[in-house]
C-alpha positions in Angstrom: 102.0 -14.9 11.9 100.4 -15.0 8.5 96.9 -13.7 8.0 94.5 -16.0 6.2 94.8 -15.6 2.4 98.1 -13.7 2.5 101.2 -14.8 0.6 104.7 -14.0 1.9 107.8 -14.3 -0.3 111.2 -13.2 0.8 114.5 -14.0 -0.9 117.4 -14.0 1.5 120.4 -16.0 2.4 118.3 -18.4 4.5 115.8 -19.0 1.7 118.5 -19.6 -0.9 120.3 -22.2 1.2 123.5 -20.2 1.4 123.2 -19.8 5.1 121.7 -22.1 7.7 119.0 -20.8 10.0 119.9 -20.4 13.7 118.3 -23.1 15.8 117.6 -23.1 19.5 115.1 -24.2 22.0 111.6 -23.6 20.8 108.1 -24.8 21.6 107.0 -27.2 18.9 103.6 -27.1 20.4 103.5 -23.3 20.1 104.5 -23.5 16.5 101.8 -26.0 15.8 99.2 -23.8 17.5 100.1 -20.9 15.3 99.4 -23.0 12.2 95.7 -22.4 12.9 96.1 -18.9 11.3 97.1 -20.4 8.0 94.7 -20.7 5.0 91.9 -23.2 5.1 93.5 -25.6 2.6 96.5 -26.1 5.0 94.2 -26.2 8.0 92.9 -29.6 6.9 96.3 -31.0 7.7 96.2 -29.9 11.3 94.6 -32.1 13.9 91.6 -30.8 15.9 93.5 -30.3 19.2 96.1 -28.1 17.4 93.5 -26.1 15.5 91.5 -25.5 18.7 94.6 -24.5 20.6 95.7 -22.1 17.9 92.3 -20.6 17.7 92.2 -20.1 21.5 95.8 -18.7 21.7 95.2 -16.3 18.9 91.8 -14.9 20.0 91.8 -15.4 23.8 95.3 -15.2 25.1 96.4 -11.9 23.6 96.8 -9.2 26.3 95.8 -5.7 25.6 98.8 -3.4 24.9 100.0 -1.3 27.9 97.7 -3.1 30.3 98.7 -2.1 33.9 99.7 -4.9 36.3 96.8 -4.1 38.7 94.4 -5.2 35.9 96.3 -8.4 35.0 95.2 -11.9 35.8 96.7 -15.3 35.6 95.6 -15.4 31.9 98.1 -12.6 31.1 101.0 -14.8 32.6 100.3 -17.9 30.6 102.2 -17.5 27.3 105.7 -17.2 28.7 105.3 -20.2 30.9 103.7 -22.2 28.2 106.4 -21.5 25.7 109.1 -22.4 28.2 107.4 -25.6 29.3 106.2 -27.0 26.0 106.7 -30.6 27.1 104.7 -30.3 30.3 101.9 -32.7 30.0 99.8 -31.1 32.7 99.9 -27.7 31.0 99.3 -29.3 27.6 96.1 -31.0 28.9 95.0 -27.9 30.8 95.3 -25.6 27.8 93.9 -28.1 25.3 90.8 -29.0 27.4 90.0 -25.3 27.7 90.7 -24.5 24.1 88.6 -27.5 22.8 85.7 -26.4 25.0 85.8 -22.9 23.7 86.3 -24.0 20.2 83.4 -26.4 20.4 81.0 -23.6 21.4 82.4 -21.1 18.8 82.2 -23.6 15.9 79.4 -25.8 17.2 81.8 -28.7 17.0 80.6 -31.8 18.8 83.8 -33.8 18.6 85.7 -30.9 20.1 83.4 -30.9 23.1 83.9 -34.6 23.6 87.7 -34.2 23.3 87.6 -31.3 25.8 85.8 -33.6 28.3 88.3 -36.4 27.7 91.3 -34.1 28.1 89.8 -32.7 31.3 89.4 -36.2 32.8 93.0 -37.1 31.8 94.1 -33.9 33.5 92.3 -34.8 36.7 94.1 -38.2 36.7 97.4 -36.5 36.0 97.0 -34.0 38.9 95.9 -36.6 41.3 99.0 -38.7 40.5 101.5 -35.8 40.8 100.2 -33.6 43.6 102.7 -35.0 46.1 105.6 -33.8 43.8 104.9 -30.1 44.3 108.1 -28.1 44.6 109.3 -24.6 43.6 110.0 -25.6 40.0 106.4 -26.5 39.2 104.3 -24.2 41.4 103.5 -21.9 38.4 102.5 -24.9 36.2 100.2 -26.2 38.9 98.5 -22.9 39.4 98.0 -22.5 35.7 96.6 -26.0 35.4 94.1 -25.3 38.1 93.2 -22.0 36.6 92.3 -23.6 33.3 90.5 -26.5 35.0 88.3 -23.9 36.7 87.7 -22.1 33.4 86.9 -25.3 31.7 84.3 -26.1 34.3 82.8 -22.6 33.7 82.6 -23.3 30.0 80.5 -26.5 30.5 78.5 -25.4 33.6 74.7 -25.9 33.3 74.0 -22.8 35.4 75.5 -20.3 37.6 73.8 -21.6 40.7 75.8 -24.8 40.9 79.2 -23.4 41.4 81.4 -26.5 41.5 84.3 -24.5 40.2 84.9 -23.1 43.6 86.5 -26.5 44.5 89.3 -25.5 42.0 89.6 -22.2 43.8 90.1 -24.1 47.1 92.8 -26.2 45.4 94.7 -23.1 44.2 94.4 -21.7 47.7 96.0 -24.9 49.1 98.9 -24.6 46.7 99.4 -21.0 47.6 99.5 -22.0 51.2 102.2 -24.6 50.5 104.3 -22.0 48.7 103.8 -19.5 51.5 104.6 -21.8 54.4 107.2 -24.1 52.9 108.8 -22.5 49.8 108.5 -18.7 50.0 111.7 -18.3 52.1 113.9 -19.3 49.2 111.5 -19.1 46.2 110.2 -15.5 45.7 106.7 -14.9 44.4 106.2 -15.0 40.7 103.6 -13.0 38.8 101.4 -16.1 38.6 101.6 -16.5 42.4 100.7 -12.8 42.8 97.8 -12.9 40.3 96.5 -16.2 41.7 96.2 -14.7 45.1 94.2 -11.8 43.7 91.8 -14.3 42.2 91.5 -16.0 45.6 90.6 -12.7 47.2 87.9 -12.1 44.6 86.6 -15.7 45.2 86.4 -15.0 49.0 84.7 -11.7 48.2 82.0 -13.4 46.2 81.5 -16.1 48.8 81.7 -13.8 51.8 84.5 -15.9 53.3 87.2 -14.8 55.7 90.7 -14.7 54.4 93.2 -16.8 56.2 96.0 -15.0 58.1 98.8 -16.3 55.9 97.3 -14.6 52.8 96.6 -11.2 54.2 100.0 -9.5 53.5 100.1 -8.6 49.8 103.8 -7.6 50.0 104.7 -11.2 50.7 103.1 -12.2 47.4 104.7 -9.5 45.3 102.3 -6.6 45.6 104.1 -3.2 45.9 103.5 0.5 45.6 100.0 1.8 44.9 98.9 -1.7 43.9 99.7 -2.8 47.5 97.5 0.0 48.8 94.6 -1.2 46.7 95.4 -4.8 47.8 95.3 -3.8 51.4 91.8 -2.1 50.9 90.6 -5.2 49.0 91.6 -7.5 51.9 89.8 -5.2 54.4 86.6 -5.2 52.3 86.7 -8.9 51.9 87.0 -9.6 55.7 84.5 -6.8 56.4 81.9 -8.5 54.2 82.5 -11.8 56.0 81.9 -10.1 59.4 78.7 -8.4 58.1 77.4 -11.8 56.9 77.8 -13.2 60.4 75.9 -10.3 61.9 73.1 -10.6 59.3 72.7 -14.2 60.3 72.7 -13.3 63.9 70.1 -10.5 63.3 67.8 -13.1 61.7 67.6 -15.0 65.0 65.1 -14.0 67.7 67.7 -13.2 70.3 70.9 -11.4 69.1 73.8 -11.3 71.6 74.3 -8.4 74.0 77.3 -7.2 72.0 75.5 -7.1 68.7 74.9 -3.4 68.5 78.5 -2.5 69.5 79.8 -5.0 66.9 77.7 -3.4 64.2 78.9 0.1 65.2 82.5 -1.1 65.0 81.9 -2.4 61.5 80.4 1.0 60.6 83.6 2.8 61.7 85.6 0.3 59.7 83.5 0.9 56.6 84.0 4.6 56.9 87.7 4.2 57.1 87.8 1.9 54.1 85.8 4.2 51.9 88.0 7.1 52.8 91.0 4.9 51.9 89.5 4.2 48.5 89.0 7.9 47.8 92.5 8.7 48.8 93.9 5.9 46.6 91.8 7.2 43.7 93.1 10.8 44.3 96.6 9.6 43.5 95.8 8.5 40.0 98.2 10.2 37.6 96.8 13.1 35.6 97.4 11.1 32.4 94.7 8.8 33.6 92.0 11.5 33.8 88.6 10.7 32.3 86.9 12.8 29.7 83.1 13.1 29.3 81.5 13.0 25.9 77.9 13.1 24.5 76.5 10.7 21.9 75.6 12.5 18.6 72.1 11.7 17.5 71.6 8.7 19.8 68.8 6.2 19.3 66.3 5.5 22.1 68.3 4.6 25.2 69.5 2.4 26.7 70.8 0.3 23.8 72.8 -2.9 24.0 76.1 -1.2 24.8 75.0 2.4 25.7 73.1 3.1 28.9 72.9 6.8 28.5 74.0 9.5 26.1 77.1 10.2 28.2 80.3 8.2 27.8 83.6 8.4 29.6 87.0 7.9 27.9 90.7 7.9 28.9 93.8 8.3 26.8 94.1 4.5 27.0 91.7 1.6 27.6 94.3 0.4 30.1 93.6 3.4 32.4 89.8 2.9 32.0 90.2 -0.6 33.3 91.7 0.7 36.6 88.9 3.3 36.9 86.3 0.5 36.4 87.9 -1.5 39.2 87.6 1.6 41.4 83.9 2.2 40.5 83.0 -1.5 41.1 84.8 -1.7 44.4 83.3 1.5 45.8 79.8 0.3 44.6 80.3 -3.0 46.4 81.7 -1.4 49.5 79.0 1.2 49.9 76.3 -1.4 49.3 77.9 -3.4 52.1 78.0 -0.2 54.2 74.2 0.2 53.7 73.7 -3.3 55.2 75.9 -2.3 58.2 73.8 0.8 58.8 70.6 -1.2 58.7 72.1 -3.5 61.4 73.3 -0.5 63.5 70.1 1.4 63.5 66.8 -0.2 62.7 65.3 3.2 63.5 67.7 5.7 62.1 68.1 9.2 63.4 69.2 12.3 61.3 72.9 11.4 61.4 72.3 7.8 60.3 70.1 9.0 57.5 72.8 11.3 56.3 75.3 8.4 56.2 72.7 6.2 54.4 72.0 8.9 51.7 75.8 9.3 51.1 76.1 5.6 50.5 73.1 5.5 48.2 74.5 8.5 46.3 77.9 6.9 46.0 76.4 3.6 44.6 74.4 5.6 42.0 77.3 7.8 41.0 79.7 4.9 40.6 77.1 2.8 38.7 76.6 5.7 36.3 80.3 6.2 35.8 80.8 2.5 35.2 77.9 2.4 32.7 79.4 5.4 30.9 82.9 3.7 30.7 81.7 0.4 29.3 81.3 1.5 25.7 84.9 2.8 25.6 86.3 -0.4 27.1 84.4 -2.4 24.4 85.4 0.1 21.7 81.9 0.8 20.6 82.4 4.4 19.4 84.8 7.0 18.2 85.2 10.6 19.4 84.8 13.5 17.0 85.2 17.2 17.6 87.1 18.6 20.6 88.9 15.6 22.2 91.1 17.6 24.5 88.4 19.0 26.7 87.3 17.4 29.9 84.0 19.1 29.5 80.9 17.9 27.7 82.0 19.6 24.4 82.9 16.7 22.1 80.6 14.3 20.4 80.9 10.6 19.7 79.8 8.4 16.9 78.5 4.9 17.7 79.9 1.8 16.0 77.1 -0.6 15.1 79.1 -3.4 13.5 82.3 -3.4 15.6 83.1 -6.8 16.8 84.0 -7.4 20.5 87.4 -8.9 21.2 87.9 -11.4 24.1 90.8 -9.4 25.8 88.5 -6.4 26.0 85.6 -8.5 27.3 87.8 -10.3 29.9 89.0 -6.9 31.3 85.4 -5.8 31.8 83.8 -8.9 33.3 84.8 -8.4 36.9 83.4 -4.9 37.3 80.2 -6.0 35.5 79.9 -9.1 37.8 79.8 -6.8 40.8 77.5 -4.2 39.3 75.0 -6.8 38.1 74.7 -8.4 41.5 74.1 -5.4 43.8 70.5 -4.9 44.9 71.3 -1.3 45.7 71.8 -0.5 42.0 68.7 0.7 40.1 66.8 -2.3 38.7 66.9 -1.0 35.1 70.6 -0.3 35.3 71.4 -3.6 37.0 69.5 -5.5 34.2 71.5 -3.6 31.6 74.8 -4.6 33.3 73.5 -8.2 33.4 72.7 -8.2 29.8 76.1 -7.0 28.7 77.7 -9.5 31.1 75.7 -12.3 29.6 76.8 -11.3 26.1 80.4 -11.2 27.1 80.1 -14.6 28.8 78.7 -16.1 25.7 81.5 -14.7 23.6 84.1 -15.9 26.1 82.6 -19.4 26.2 81.9 -19.0 30.0 78.4 -20.3 30.7 78.6 -19.2 34.4 79.1 -15.6 33.4 76.5 -16.0 30.6 73.8 -17.1 33.0 74.6 -14.5 35.6 71.8 -12.2 34.3 69.1 -14.7 35.3 70.5 -16.9 38.0 73.5 -15.2 39.8 73.3 -14.6 43.5 73.0 -11.1 45.0 76.1 -9.7 46.6 
């Protein structure tokens, strides 16, 4: 791909006409999209949809190098499917509606916003007319289309409170169920199926919903190895939170059932087992993923926009930090849930209960501090100087003040921040700091739901 303003000239047998270029299947739509990176004089010849798509593909659909599968989402699966299904109208409309919506916000382009809405309405009509034709050959295209429909609704949402996008989550869940019950015995899970299921687990986690039985086994959806271990724990946490929500509602009544206390104690035991499982899973991280602690050199008054304290954590790769951040966020969420369970078990706690409570409070605080210390590295807001090989506090870092954020880095950080900014057990100042960064990332990603989380999001 040419960079704007560059000139490329290469004399070879193809350019001279002595030899014909090899031709084969290629995505004309993909080629058109790439034209958006050409100089401005040529850009005038490109229609708005193609320019917006090129902009979105170039800036928003580039995966980070060496990203681990556990950190991937449906977005990371899109390009290969798109390039192989260039004539798929449903995918065309899904991508273009999202691209136009993001482009309209980035460039303050009114017509792009109108075209995004038009394409979205066309996509709705297309999906309604073809839903009965679901089969193994178009499962991935359907899941991708629903993913972008949900994202497009996020980009145009008025607030975070009115979460109509969950209807798209329910649609994706229905398609996964069709695959699992009717197609999985001869159509193995694709990465899109696997990553869509992960998204549905997160959706249930946010909404405190129970997961249906058919979705519980991660292995049936392509999870394996240590990712399957994490998946198993995520499923248990999701269903635990649902059970806790039921007890919280029951506790609000004047006459809880006779089995209330025993049910709460059973959930307490489950919570202890899950937290131990998370610690064991974390203990198996390879040594190459180890974190290093550094100190800001000559820091300004803290916290700042991207630095909560003078301590920052790094890894040898941002890809490893992404996994650590998932761990920090999940343990924060789980221990916050555990605190709710303890309050249900023991309205008047004894010494043992108080010990458990303090352990949970300490865990939430530690995980929140570690996440806050990892965010600057994920967003590439500093460079390390001095001794970079030590795991001790011996090296210093220099802050970047004008380093632009990149959408792939932001996307990787959104989920842990979404959890951290919604937990009432996180210190108020720190939670507001998480919320502020999340809002900035949402604005950059063109996601108004995420952007408005700082003010209107619900508490987990």
